[in-house]
C-alpha positions in Angstrom: 0.1 0.1 0.4 1.1 3.5 -0.9 0.3 7.2 -2.0 1.2 8.5 -4.6 1.9 12.2 -5.8 2.6 14.3 -8.7 2.1 18.2 -9.0 2.9 20.8 -11.3 3.5 24.7 -11.1 3.7 26.8 -13.8 5.1 29.6 -12.2 6.2 29.9 -8.5 3.2 30.8 -5.4 5.3 33.0 -2.8 3.6 31.4 0.0 5.0 27.7 -0.4 7.4 25.8 -2.0 6.5 22.8 -4.1 8.4 20.3 -1.8 6.6 21.8 0.7 3.3 22.0 -0.4 4.4 18.3 -1.9 5.2 17.3 1.8 1.4 18.7 2.8 -0.4 17.1 0.4 1.9 13.8 1.3 0.3 13.8 5.0 -2.8 13.7 3.8 -1.8 10.4 2.0 0.5 9.3 5.0 -2.3 6.2 6.4 -1.9 4.9 2.2 2.4 4.3 3.4 1.5 2.6 7.3 2.4 6.1 8.6 5.9 5.2 7.1 8.5 7.8 5.9 7.5 9.7 2.9 10.0 9.9 0.1 10.6 13.2 -2.3 11.6 11.8 -6.0 11.6 15.6 -7.4 11.8 19.6 -5.7 11.4 22.5 -7.4 15.5 22.7 -7.6 14.3 19.9 -11.0 14.1 23.0 -13.0 12.5 21.9 -16.4 13.6 23.5 -19.2 10.6 24.6 -21.8 12.2 25.7 -24.4 11.4 29.4 -23.5 13.7 30.8 -21.2 11.1 32.9 -20.0 8.9 30.1 -18.9 9.9 27.0 -16.2 7.6 24.3 -14.4 8.9 23.4 -10.8 7.6 19.6 -11.4 7.4 17.3 -7.7 6.8 13.5 -8.2 6.6 11.9 -4.4 5.5 8.6 -2.9 4.7 7.8 0.7 6.1 4.4 1.7 8.3 2.4 4.2 11.5 2.6 3.3 12.5 -0.6 2.6 10.5 -0.7 0.0 11.0 1.7 -2.4 12.8 -0.6 -4.5 9.4 -2.2 -4.8 7.0 0.6 -5.7 10.0 3.5 -7.8 11.8 3.2 -10.4 14.2 4.9 -12.8 15.8 4.6 -16.3 18.2 7.6 -17.3 15.7 10.2 -17.4 12.3 8.3 -16.8 11.1 7.6 -13.3 8.1 5.6 -12.3 6.1 5.4 -9.0 3.4 2.6 -9.3 1.4 1.4 -6.4 -1.3 -2.0 -6.5 0.2 -5.4 -7.3 1.0 -7.1 -10.9 -0.6 -10.7 -11.7 0.9 -11.5 -14.9 4.5 -11.0 -13.6 6.1 -13.9 -15.0 4.1 -13.5 -18.6 5.4 -9.9 -19.0 9.6 -10.8 -17.5 9.8 -13.1 -19.9 8.4 -10.5 -22.9 11.5 -8.3 -20.9 14.1 -10.8 -21.1 12.9 -11.1 -24.2 13.9 -7.9 -25.7 16.1 -7.2 -23.2 18.5 -10.0 -21.3 20.1 -7.5 -18.9 17.3 -5.8 -17.6 16.1 -5.2 -14.3 12.6 -6.7 -13.4 12.7 -7.9 -9.7 9.5 -5.9 -8.7 6.2 -4.7 -10.1 8.1 -1.5 -10.7 10.3 -2.0 -12.9 8.3 -4.1 -14.8 6.1 -1.4 -15.3 9.0 0.9 -16.6 10.4 -1.6 -19.2 7.6 -2.0 -20.7 6.8 2.0 -20.3 9.8 2.2 -22.2 9.8 -0.1 -25.3 5.9 0.3 -25.6 4.9 4.3 -24.0 1.4 4.0 -23.5 0.4 0.9 -25.1 2.6 -0.9 -22.2 -0.7 -0.1 -19.6 -2.8 -2.7 -21.5 -0.4 -5.7 -20.8 -0.7 -4.7 -17.0 -2.9 -7.1 -15.2 -4.0 -7.0 -11.6 -4.6 -3.8 -9.3 -2.8 -0.6 -9.2 -1.8 2.9 -10.6 0.7 4.8 -11.8 2.6 7.8 -12.9 5.6 8.2 -15.3 8.1 11.3 -15.2 9.8 11.4 -18.7 11.6 14.3 -18.6 13.4 13.4 -21.6 10.3 14.4 -23.8 8.9 16.6 -20.6 5.5 14.7 -20.2 4.1 13.0 -17.4 1.7 9.9 -17.8 -0.7 8.3 -15.2 -2.9 5.2 -15.2 -5.0 3.0 -13.7 -6.1 -0.7 -14.0 -8.8 -2.6 -16.4 -11.6 -1.9 -13.8 -10.6 0.8 -11.6 -9.6 -1.2 -8.2 -7.1 1.7 -7.5 -7.6 4.8 -7.1 -5.8 7.7 -9.5 -7.5 12.1 -9.3 -6.7 15.0 -10.9 -6.7 18.4 -11.2 -5.3 21.5 -13.3 -6.2 25.4 -13.7 -3.4 28.0 -15.5 -0.7 27.5 -13.4 -1.1 24.2 -11.5 -2.2 20.5 -12.4 -2.2 17.4 -10.0 -2.5 14.0 -10.2 -2.8 11.7 -6.9 -4.6 9.1 -5.0 -6.9 10.7 -2.9 -8.7 13.9 -3.9 -8.1 15.9 -0.4 -4.1 16.2 -1.4 -5.0 17.7 -4.4 -7.0 20.0 -2.0 -4.5 20.6 0.5 -1.6 21.0 -2.3 -3.5 23.4 -5.5 -5.7 26.6 -4.9 -8.9 26.0 -5.3 -9.1 22.3 -6.3 -11.3 22.1 -3.8 -14.3 24.1 -5.2 -17.6 23.0 -4.3 -19.5 21.4 -7.1 -23.1 22.2 -6.0 -25.3 20.4 -8.4 -23.4 17.0 -7.4 -24.8 18.2 -3.8 -28.3 18.8 -4.6 -28.2 15.7 -6.1 -26.2 14.1 -3.5 -28.9 15.5 -1.2 -32.1 15.2 -2.7 -31.8 11.0 -4.1 -28.5 9.8 -2.2 -28.0 6.8 -5.1 -24.9 5.6 -4.0 -24.8 3.0 -7.2 -24.7 5.5 -9.7 -23.8 9.3 -8.4 -20.2 9.9 -9.9 -18.7 11.3 -7.1 -18.1 14.1 -8.7 -18.5 16.3 -5.4 -15.3 19.4 -6.4 -15.4 20.9 -9.4 -12.2 21.0 -10.6 -10.5 17.8 -9.6 -12.3 14.9 -12.1 -11.2 11.0 -11.4 -9.4 9.3 -14.0 -11.9 6.9 -15.1 -10.4 2.9 -14.9 -8.9 1.6 -18.2 -7.6 4.9 -18.8 -4.4 7.0 -19.0 -4.0 10.8 -18.9 -1.1 12.6 -20.8 0.2 16.2 -19.7 3.0 18.2 -21.4 4.7 20.1 -19.2 5.6 22.1 -22.9 2.4 23.3 -23.5 0.3 22.6 -20.2 -1.7 20.7 -22.1 -3.3 16.9 -21.3 -5.3 14.2 -22.6 -7.6 11.4 -21.2 -7.1 8.3 -23.6 -9.0 4.8 -23.1 -6.2 1.9 -23.6 -8.6 -0.8 -22.9 -12.3 -1.4 -24.1 -14.2 -4.5 -22.4 -15.4 -6.9 -25.3 -18.5 -8.6 -24.5 -21.1 -10.7 -26.2 -24.3 -8.9 -27.1 -26.1 -11.1 -29.8 -29.3 -13.0 -29.7 -28.2 -16.4 -27.9 -30.5 -18.7 -25.8 -29.9 -21.4 -23.3 -27.9 -24.3 -23.8 -27.1 -27.2 -22.0 -24.1 -29.1 -24.2 -22.3 -25.2 -23.6 -23.4 -25.5 -20.1 -20.8 -27.7 -18.5 -18.3 -25.6 -20.3 -18.6 -22.6 -19.1 -19.5 -24.1 -15.8 -15.9 -25.3 -16.0 -14.0 -22.7 -17.8 -15.5 -20.0 -14.8 -14.8 -22.6 -12.2 -11.4 -22.1 -13.0 -10.8 -19.1 -13.6 -12.5 -17.8 -10.0 -9.9 -20.1 -8.6 -7.1 -18.3 -10.6 -8.4 -15.0 -9.3 -8.3 -16.0 -5.9 -5.5 -18.0 -5.9 -3.4 -14.6 -7.5 -5.4 -12.7 -4.5 -3.6 -14.9 -1.4 -0.8 -15.9 -3.6 2.1 -16.2 -1.0 0.0 -15.4 1.5 0.0 -17.4 4.9 -3.1 -15.4 6.4 -6.2 -13.5 4.7 -8.8 -11.6 6.0 -12.2 -11.7 3.9 -15.2 -9.4 4.4 -18.2 -11.8 4.9 -21.5 -12.6 4.2 -23.5 -15.7 4.3 -24.3 -14.4 0.2 -22.7 -17.0 -2.6 -19.9 -14.8 -3.2 -18.2 -14.1 0.2 -19.0 -18.1 0.4 -17.3 -18.4 -3.0 -14.1 -16.7 -1.6 -13.7 -18.4 1.3 -14.3 -22.1 -0.5 -11.5 -20.9 -2.9 -9.1 -20.0 -0.3 -9.5 -23.0 1.7 -9.5 -25.2 -1.2 -6.2 -23.6 -3.0 -4.4 -23.7 0.4 -5.9 -25.8 3.3 -3.2 -24.0 5.8 -4.1 -20.7 4.8 -5.0 -19.1 8.3 -8.6 -17.2 7.2 -10.4 -14.9 9.5 -13.7 -13.9 8.0 -14.9 -10.6 9.6 -19.1 -10.1 9.5 -21.0 -7.3 10.2 -23.5 -8.5 12.7 -26.2 -7.6 15.0 -29.1 -9.2 16.7 -32.0 -7.3 16.8 -32.8 -8.2 12.9 -32.4 -11.2 11.0 -29.1 -11.2 8.7 -27.0 -13.0 6.8 -25.3 -14.6 10.3 -26.9 -17.4 10.5 -26.2 -18.7 7.5 -22.4 -17.1 7.4 -22.3 -20.1 10.4 -22.9 -22.3 7.9 -20.0 -21.8 5.7 -17.6 -20.9 9.1 -18.6 -24.8 9.7 -17.8 -26.1 6.4 -14.1 -24.2 6.1 -13.0 -24.0 9.9 -12.3 -20.5 9.3 -12.2 -18.7 12.5 -14.8 -16.1 12.2 -15.4 -12.5 14.3 -18.6 -10.6 14.4 -18.4 -7.0 14.7 -21.7 -5.4 16.0 -21.1 -1.6 15.9 -23.8 0.6 18.5 -25.3 3.9 17.7 -22.5 5.8 20.1 -19.9 3.9 18.2 -21.5 5.6 14.7 -22.1 8.4 16.0 -18.3 8.5 16.9 -16.9 7.6 13.8 -18.8 9.5 11.3 -16.8 12.8 11.1 -13.8 10.4 10.5 -15.0 8.4 8.3 -16.1 11.6 5.7 -12.9 12.3 6.3 -11.2 9.0 5.0 -13.7 9.0 2.1 -12.6 12.2 0.9 -16.4 12.5 0.0 -19.6 12.8 2.0 -21.5 8.8 2.8 -24.4 8.2 1.6 -25.4 5.3 4.3 -24.3 3.8 7.6 -23.0 1.2 5.4 -20.2 2.8 5.3 -19.5 3.4 8.3 -20.3 -0.5 9.9 -17.4 -1.2 6.8 -14.7 1.2 8.0 -15.6 -0.1 11.4 -14.5 -3.8 10.1 -11.7 -2.8 8.7 -10.3 -1.0 12.0 -11.1 -4.9 13.7 -9.2 -6.1 11.0 -6.2 -4.1 11.4 -6.7 -4.9 15.1 -6.1 -8.2 14.0 -3.1 -7.8 12.4 -4.3 -7.9 9.2 -2.7 -6.0 6.2 -5.2 -6.7 3.7 -8.9 -7.3 3.4 -10.4 -9.5 0.9 -13.9 -8.9 -0.6 -16.9 -9.8 -3.4 -17.2 -6.7 -4.6 -17.5 -7.2 -8.8 -19.9 -10.5 -8.2 -22.4 -9.1 -8.9 -22.1 -6.9 -11.9 -20.1 -9.8 -13.4 -22.6 -12.1 -12.8 -25.9 -10.9 -12.7 -26.6 -10.9 -8.9 -29.2 -7.6 -8.7 -32.8 -8.8 -8.7 -32.8 -5.2 -10.9 -31.4 -7.1 -13.5 -34.3 -9.6 -13.9 -36.8 -7.3 -15.8 -34.1 -6.2 -18.6 -33.3 -9.8 -18.8 -36.8 -10.5 -19.5 -37.3 -7.9 -21.9 -34.7 -8.9 -24.1 -36.2 -12.7 -24.1 -39.3 -11.5 -25.4 -38.2 -8.5 -27.9 -36.2 -11.5 -29.1 -38.6 -13.5 -30.2 -37.0 -16.1 -27.6 -40.1 -17.3 -25.7 -39.3 -20.2 -25.0 -36.6 -19.0 -22.3 -39.2 -16.0 -21.1 -42.3 -18.6 -20.1 -39.4 -20.6 -18.0 -38.2 -17.6 -16.0 -41.7 -16.5 -15.7 -42.7 -19.9 -14.0 -39.5 -19.9 -12.1 -39.1 -16.5 -11.0 -39.9 -17.4 -7.0 -36.0 -18.2 -7.0 -35.3 -15.0 -7.5 -36.8 -13.3 -4.2 -39.2 -11.3 -6.1 -42.4 -12.1 -7.1 -45.1 -10.8 -9.7 -46.1 -7.8 -8.0 -42.9 -6.7 -7.8 -41.6 -7.4 -11.5 -44.8 -5.3 -12.2 -44.6 -2.4 -10.1 -40.6 -2.2 -11.4 -42.1 -2.0 -14.9 -44.9 0.3 -14.3 -42.4 2.1 -12.5 -39.8 2.4 -15.5 -42.4 2.9 -18.0 -43.6 6.1 -16.6 -40.0 7.8 -16.0 -39.4 7.1 -19.6 -43.0 8.8 -20.5 -44.2 10.6 -18.3 -41.4 11.7 -15.4 -38.6 14.1 -16.1 -36.0 14.1 -13.1 -37.9 17.1 -12.2 -41.4 15.6 -12.1 -40.0 12.9 -10.1 -38.7 14.5 -7.6 -41.9 17.2 -6.9 -44.0 13.3 -7.0 -41.8 11.0 -4.7 -39.5 13.8 -3.2 -42.3 16.7 -2.1 -41.2 17.0 1.9 -37.4 17.0 0.9 -38.0 19.8 -1.5 -39.9 21.7 1.1 -36.7 22.0 3.4 -33.7 22.2 0.0 -32.7 25.8 -1.3 -34.7 26.3 -4.3 -31.7 28.3 -5.2 -30.1 25.3 -5.6 -32.2 22.9 -6.7 -31.2 21.5 -10.5 -32.5 18.7 -12.2 -29.7 18.6 -14.8 -27.2 15.9 -13.5 -26.5 14.2 -16.8 -27.1 10.4 -16.1 -23.8 8.4 -17.8 -25.6 5.1 -18.0 -25.3 3.0 -22.0 -28.2 4.2 -24.1 -29.8 1.1 -26.4 -29.1 -1.3 -24.2 -30.9 -4.2 -25.3 -29.4 -7.5 -23.9 -29.2 -8.5 -20.1 -25.2 -8.1 -21.3 -25.3 -4.5 -22.3 -26.7 -4.1 -18.4 -23.7 -5.8 -16.5 -21.7 -4.3 -19.2 -22.7 -0.7 -17.9 -22.7 -1.3 -14.6 -19.1 -2.8 -14.7 -17.9 -0.3 -16.9 -19.7 2.9 -15.0 -20.6 2.1 -11.8 -18.7 -0.9 -10.3 -16.2 1.9 -10.0 -18.3 3.8 -7.6 -18.7 1.3 -5.6 -15.7 0.1 -5.2 -14.3 3.2 -3.8 -16.1 3.1 -0.3 -14.7 -0.2 0.3 -10.8 1.0 -1.3 -10.9 3.9 0.5 -11.7 2.4 4.2 -8.8 0.0 4.0 -6.5 2.5 2.6 -7.2 4.3 5.6 -5.5 1.6 7.8 -3.3 1.1 5.6 -4.4 -2.2 4.2 -5.7 -3.5 1.1 -8.3 -4.2 -0.5 -8.7 -6.8 -2.3 -11.5 -8.0 -4.7 -10.9 -11.1 -7.0 -14.2 -10.4 -9.2 -13.1 -7.1 -9.7 -8.8 -7.7 -10.6 -9.2 -10.0 -13.0 -9.4 -8.9 -16.3 -8.9 -12.8 -18.0 -12.4 -13.6 -15.6 -14.3 -10.8 -16.5 -12.8 -11.4 -20.0 -14.6 -15.1 -20.2 -17.7 -14.0 -18.4 -18.2 -11.1 -20.4 -18.1 -13.8 -23.2 -20.6 -16.2 -22.6 -24.2 -15.0 -23.2 -26.7 -13.4 -20.7 -29.1 -17.0 -20.5 -26.5 -18.7 -18.3 -26.0 -15.7 -16.1 -29.9 -15.7 -15.2 -31.3 -19.1 -15.2 -34.7 -20.8 -14.2 -35.2 -17.8 -12.2 -31.5 -17.6 -10.4 -29.6 -14.5 -10.5 -25.5 -15.8 -10.0 -26.4 -18.7 -12.0 -23.2 -18.8 -13.5 -21.5 -18.3 -9.9 -23.8 -20.7 -8.1 -23.1 -23.9 -10.5 -19.7 -22.8 -10.6 -19.2 -23.4 -7.0 -20.1 -27.1 -6.2 -18.3 -28.6 -4.1 -16.6 -25.0 -3.3 -19.4 -23.7 -1.9 -22.6 -25.8 0.1 -25.6 -26.3 -1.1 -27.8 -24.6 0.7 -25.8 -21.4 0.5 -25.8 -21.5 -3.7 -29.0 -22.1 -4.2 -30.2 -19.3 -1.8 -33.0 -17.1 -2.9 -32.1 -14.2 -0.7 -29.1 -12.2 -0.2 -28.7 -8.7 1.4 -24.9 -8.7 1.9 -23.7 -7.1 5.3 -26.9 -6.7 6.4 -26.7 -2.9 8.5 -29.5 -2.0 10.9 -29.9 1.2 9.8 -33.1 2.1 10.7 -32.9 1.3 14.0 -29.7 3.5 14.1 -31.5 6.1 12.5 -33.7 6.2 15.4 -32.0 6.1 18.3 -28.8 9.1 16.7 -31.8 11.6 16.1 -31.2 13.6 19.1 -27.6 13.7 18.7 -27.4 14.3 14.7 -30.3 17.2 15.6 -27.2 18.7 17.8 -24.6 18.7 15.5 -26.4 19.8 12.2 -27.5 22.7 14.9 -24.0 23.3 15.3 -22.2 22.8 12.3 -22.2 25.7 9.7 -24.0 25.2 6.5 -22.0 28.4 4.3 -23.3 27.6 1.0 -27.1 26.8 2.8 -28.2 23.7 0.9 -30.5 23.8 3.4 -33.5 25.8 5.1 -31.5 24.8 8.5 -34.1 26.2 11.2 -37.3 25.4 9.2 -35.4 21.8 9.3 -34.8 21.7 13.2 -38.0 23.1 14.0 -39.8 20.5 12.2 -38.1 17.9 13.6 -40.3 16.3 15.6 -42.9 16.2 12.7 -40.9 15.2 10.2 -37.7 13.1 11.6 -39.3 10.0 13.0 -39.1 5.9 12.4 -42.2 5.6 10.1 -40.4 8.1 7.5 -37.2 6.0 6.7 -36.3 7.5 3.5 -36.4 11.5 5.5 -34.2 10.2 8.0 -31.7 8.9 5.2 -32.2 12.2 3.5 -31.6 14.1 7.2 -28.8 11.1 7.5 -26.7 13.1 3.8 -27.4 16.5 5.3 -25.4 15.3 8.5 -23.1 13.7 6.1 -22.5 16.4 4.0 -22.1 19.1 7.1 -19.6 16.9 8.2 -17.5 16.8 5.0 -17.9 20.0 4.2 -16.0 21.6 8.0 -13.8 19.3 7.8 -12.5 19.5 4.2 -12.9 23.6 4.2 -11.5 24.3 8.0 -8.8 22.8 7.3 -7.7 23.5 2.9 
């Protein structure tokens, strides 16, 4: 685990030198180096001639990591420097490629492999790097800066540009601390967050000038011209043609998927004697635990579950897989007081306001794993997007079968729909809602229809419904929807787990999201193998025979980490009210006084959606006061 940073100044800024800015920014990333020594690779003494005597650029490339890991994350060849974070899974193959070109090449560490490939391939090298990673390259010969992320967004990178400054960092708060005006709030994004609270599709663009580098993309910046470009180095191929279920093809797809899931888990546990697993009773986390135990029976596995004793949860199902694998199991049971005490810190480490209490529970699980001596946590993020795990996929799947005249498959899915855990009534309701949104309710009408109570308290000055939907148009088959989720929305979900883990200097390992080979294979398989006989994640369930107990594989309902949000929100209401009163809202997004006056009438357990709305406002205030009082 380490943090990456690059800063460029087109003119000297009187208040701080670029070294001082770099040191300050690295302090905000120090948790990614396990509070270790910070190493500055360039400072203001390395002035770059821009072929113009009147124009100089001050350049800093920096990273934070433990001193003994410097060689692992930093590589230099001539006037090319590279800083690297993460892990490559195809080191052996890449090493052979490098040796075939240069028998004397140094390829001891991932950073060495990345820079050797970059020297030969430049930006084309990024597509060859498989695993979870991010990197920054300074090519002083060409006076260019490059930055890239892995194929599916497991490791983050953010950038910010102005006329006089440019920066890239592993977290947005590093840029806020180092660059002038980087922290300007995107008020449309805040309004969208407060009103809708859609954590799965919100673009997390809370800063107007800070942007997230997209997965499978690279950025190139010219120090000569002060221009940059973001380009894709990889596009996920997938099968979107008509293809019905074929019982003769099923064994081949199942066997291939099984082997690639095992390979992906092996990549993530290789060389390790212990592993923490974020665990529920669901098929994806059960698959990770079962595969890890099958691959290495001696691996010390400790499963961490967010559980409670008030409501039915996945805990009972988790017990079954724990017994099956003989893993150690730690139940984390956060209480309301603990949640309140951690809220400010969670908003800080996430760099953006959190959408719900699930993020707090996730943070507490990471803290507990760290206390038990773990530096890595393996989780099942990405399985739903890969194998069609969300029940919301069921309706578009049925629609695609009907539109493609696959009536036999369509009828079979309707007959077996109970296996999905949803009812005909829910399907009909979803269909009606989708039709209404497309034909009548634009965003403004929908807000007035469904969010009228929230709109009473939101400042009319900020009520803007123009936030664009970045989804893919003209989706026709299930794989289209899965492709949209995989390439657009999964990185938003990964953000929460990655940042929570990084706050404790831990790696967040996601075998369902960090394997290019597994992802390409599953997306080459027709949609009808992902939902079949009413079962979502049919392909994964079938592939885990003998690894996961049958009662877990064919379980109908799975809610993942169970969070007693309703209970917590009710119990923390008074404390939230007190803090909202005390916290500054200088932008006046809400009519705070009216909200506080009406509190008893509107904030109660029978009004859960409004409680969630108030929580988001509280989260926003904590985040705003944390960030903008410091930077």
